[in-house]
N, C-alpha and C positions, 0 to 999 in steps of 0.2 A: 742133627740139631743145629739150628742157626741162631746164635745169640748176638750176631753182629760183632761189634767191638767190645761188648760187655764180657768180662771174664767169667768163667765157670770155675768156682773154687769149692773147697771143702767147707764144712759148717763153721770153721774158725776163720774163713776168708783167706786161707792159705792153700798151698798145694794146688794151684790152678790146673785144671785138666782132670783126667780120670784118676780116681784113687780107689784102692781096694779096701774091702772091709766095710766098717760102718754098718748101717742098718740094711745094706744090700747083700751082706754075706749070706743071708738066709733066703734070698729071692731066687726062685727058679723061673727061668724065662728062655725064650728063643733068642738066638744070636741077633744082636742089633736092636732088639725090642727095648722100648723105653717104658718104664713102669713108674708112675707117679707114686709118691709116698703118702699122698693124701691131697684133698682139695686145698688149693691155695698154699702149697708148701714150696719152699725154696729149692729143695733137693729132690732128685729122682734117681732111679736106678737104670743103668744101661747094661744090657746083657753083654758079657764079654765073649761068649762063644768059646770058652776055654775047655769045653768038654763037660764041665760040671753044670753049665747053665746058670751060674751065679752072675750077679750084677756088680758093676762098679758104681759107687755113688758119685754123682755130679751135682753141684749146687750152683745156683744163680748168685749173683752179687747180693749183698745184704739187703738192698732196697728193691729187689726184684723177686718175682715168684715164677714158677714153671707153669706154663699154659700148654697142656697137651694138645689142645685143638689147633694151636698155632705152631707147635713144636719149637717154642722159643721162650726165653726169659722175658717177662713183661712186667710193667708196673701193676700193682695189685688191682687198681681200678680198671685195667684193660682185660682182666681175666674174669670171664663170666662165672667161674667156679668160686669166686671170692665174695659172693653175695652175703 
């Protein structure tokens, strides 16, 4: 995932980088897979490949949303899923 200089933080805009738990603790996915939590959401799950297939929650900065087609955090009007 490439968010340029924009930090990826938890939903409280703290703990920048991967965090465990959250809404991703129930996600089953393949190692490295990125799972969006819904259209036009700030956060996504990235599979950790820890043997359980669970994901870590990653979040874009407060003013950005995740765009799976670009694999990046973008402004809402740049994400076609935010119609």
